C-alpha positions in Angstrom: 0.0 0.0 0.0 1.6 3.3 -1.0 2.0 6.0 1.7 0.6 9.5 1.4 3.9 10.9 0.0 4.0 8.3 -2.8 0.4 9.1 -3.7 1.0 12.9 -3.6 4.1 12.5 -5.8 2.2 10.3 -8.3 -0.5 12.9 -8.7 2.1 15.7 -8.9 4.0 13.7 -11.6 0.9 13.4 -13.7 -0.2 17.0 -13.0 3.2 18.1 -14.3 2.4 16.4 -17.6 -1.3 17.4 -18.0 -2.1 20.2 -15.7 -1.5 23.9 -15.6 1.7 24.3 -13.7 0.8 27.9 -12.7 -2.2 26.4 -10.8 -0.2 24.0 -8.7 0.4 24.5 -5.0 -1.2 25.8 -1.8 -2.2 29.2 -0.6 -1.1 28.8 3.0 -2.6 32.1 4.2 -6.0 31.2 2.7 -5.6 27.5 3.6 -6.7 26.7 0.0 -5.3 24.7 -2.9 -4.5 26.5 -6.1 -5.5 23.5 -8.2 -8.7 24.0 -10.2 -11.2 21.2 -10.9 -10.8 21.2 -14.7 -7.1 20.5 -15.0 -7.3 18.0 -12.1 -10.1 16.2 -14.0 -7.7 15.8 -17.0 -5.0 14.5 -14.7 -7.2 11.9 -13.1 -8.5 10.8 -16.5 -4.9 10.3 -17.6 -4.5 7.8 -14.6 -7.5 6.0 -16.0 -6.3 6.0 -19.6 -2.8 4.7 -18.5 -4.1 1.9 -16.2 -3.7 -0.8 -18.9 -0.1 0.2 -19.4 0.9 0.3 -15.8 3.1 -2.4 -14.1 1.1 -2.2 -10.9 4.2 -1.5 -8.9 5.4 1.7 -7.3 8.1 3.8 -9.0 10.5 3.1 -6.0 9.8 -0.6 -5.7 12.6 -3.0 -6.3 10.1 -4.9 -8.4 9.8 -2.0 -10.8 13.6 -1.8 -11.2 13.7 -5.6 -11.8 11.0 -5.4 -14.5 12.9 -2.6 -16.3 16.3 -4.4 -16.0 14.8 -7.6 -17.5 13.1 -5.8 -20.4 9.6 -6.2 -19.1 9.0 -2.5 -18.6 9.4 0.1 -21.3 10.0 3.1 -19.2 10.5 4.0 -15.5 9.7 7.5 -14.4 12.2 8.0 -11.5 15.3 9.9 -10.6 19.0 9.5 -11.1 19.5 7.6 -7.9 18.6 4.4 -9.8 21.5 4.9 -12.2 24.1 2.8 -10.2 21.6 -0.1 -10.4 21.0 0.3 -14.1 24.7 0.9 -14.9 25.5 -2.4 -13.1 22.8 -4.1 -15.1 24.3 -2.7 -18.3 27.6 -4.2 -17.4 26.2 -7.5 -16.3 23.5 -8.2 -18.9 23.8 -5.6 -21.6 20.9 -3.4 -20.5 20.5 -0.5 -22.9 18.9 2.6 -21.4 19.0 6.3 -21.3 17.6 9.2 -19.3 15.1 11.5 -21.1 12.9 14.3 -20.0 9.3 13.3 -19.1 7.1 14.4 -22.1 4.5 17.0 -21.4 1.0 17.4 -22.6 2.0 19.5 -25.6 4.9 19.5 -28.0 8.0 21.0 -26.4 6.7 20.9 -22.9 8.0 18.5 -20.2 6.7 17.2 -17.0 8.6 16.4 -13.8 8.7 16.9 -10.1 11.5 18.1 -7.8 12.1 18.3 -4.1 15.0 18.7 -1.8 16.0 16.9 1.4 15.9 18.8 4.6 18.1 18.3 7.6 16.6 19.4 10.9 18.2 19.5 14.4 15.8 19.3 17.3 16.7 20.7 20.7 18.0 18.2 23.2 21.2 17.1 25.0 22.9 16.1 21.7 22.0 19.2 19.6 25.6 20.5 19.4 27.0 17.2 17.9 23.8 16.9 15.7 24.4 20.4 14.4 28.0 19.6 13.6 26.9 16.4 11.7 24.2 18.4 9.8 26.7 21.0 8.9 29.2 18.4 7.7 26.8 16.5 5.4 25.4 19.6 3.8 28.6 21.5 3.1 29.9 21.8 -0.5 32.4 19.0 -0.5 30.0 16.4 0.8 27.2 17.6 -1.5 29.6 17.6 -4.5 30.7 14.0 -3.5 27.1 12.9 -3.4 26.4 14.5 -6.8 29.5 12.8 -8.3 28.8 9.4 -6.9 25.1 9.3 -7.7 24.8 12.0 -10.4 22.2 13.4 -8.0 21.1 17.0 -8.3 21.0 18.8 -5.0 20.3 22.3 -3.6 23.9 23.3 -2.8 24.7 25.8 -5.5 28.4 25.7 -4.9 28.5 21.9 -5.2 26.4 22.0 -8.3 28.9 24.5 -9.9 31.9 22.2 -9.2 33.5 21.4 -12.6 33.6 17.7 -11.9 29.9 17.8 -11.2 28.9 19.9 -14.2 30.8 17.5 -16.5 28.5 14.6 -15.6 26.0 13.9 -18.4 23.3 12.8 -16.0 23.7 15.9 -13.9 23.4 18.0 -17.1 20.1 16.2 -17.9 18.9 16.6 -14.3 19.6 20.3 -14.3 17.6 20.6 -17.6 14.8 18.6 -16.0 14.6 20.8 -13.0 13.7 23.8 -15.3 10.5 22.0 -16.1 9.8 20.4 -12.8 7.3 21.4 -10.2 8.0 21.5 -6.5 6.3 18.7 -4.7 7.6 18.9 -1.2 7.0 22.5 0.1 3.5 21.8 1.5 4.7 18.6 3.2 8.0 20.0 4.4 6.4 23.1 5.8 4.1 20.9 7.8 7.0 18.8 9.0 9.0 21.9 10.0 6.0 23.1 12.0 6.0 19.8 13.8 9.7 20.1 14.5 9.3 23.6 15.8 6.4 22.6 18.0 8.6 20.0 19.7 10.9 22.8 21.0 
């Protein structure tokens, strides 16, 4: 059973393809969604239309990766973090694959979602060492290392400008994809941050 985040991301992925991106999000002050019924109806109809083509597995399931690796799944809408698995499959069994931008509803448009990881430090007896750890894992060298090892786009601008990072083909594709992608985490992250603040 998928969790709420998986469902939210699935709807966001489809909305990025079929919906009006300017109408995505939440007006926090008014406590109201910006999504209008008509584009959401188109998005939900796309789920119905695509049902016969679906594998029935979640995008992050190992089963989905296995289906793709064994040529039983034509495409996998996911991020660059699966590349090490697919690169290994290419070496082991000759898997031929590439990363492309998610096609949008109209020619020249693209879909896609983006989010960033957040590191929070809660008050408590270990907050100083927790802060040092958070500072260490989010500084430029570590973020650049993460990007180089996984070809993973991240929110550290200095790391993303590192010449060794910008030379990676998958990073180049990811940076291009981000231009078309919609934020999916702010509403969830804001709620989580409020929870973290409440604990203090």
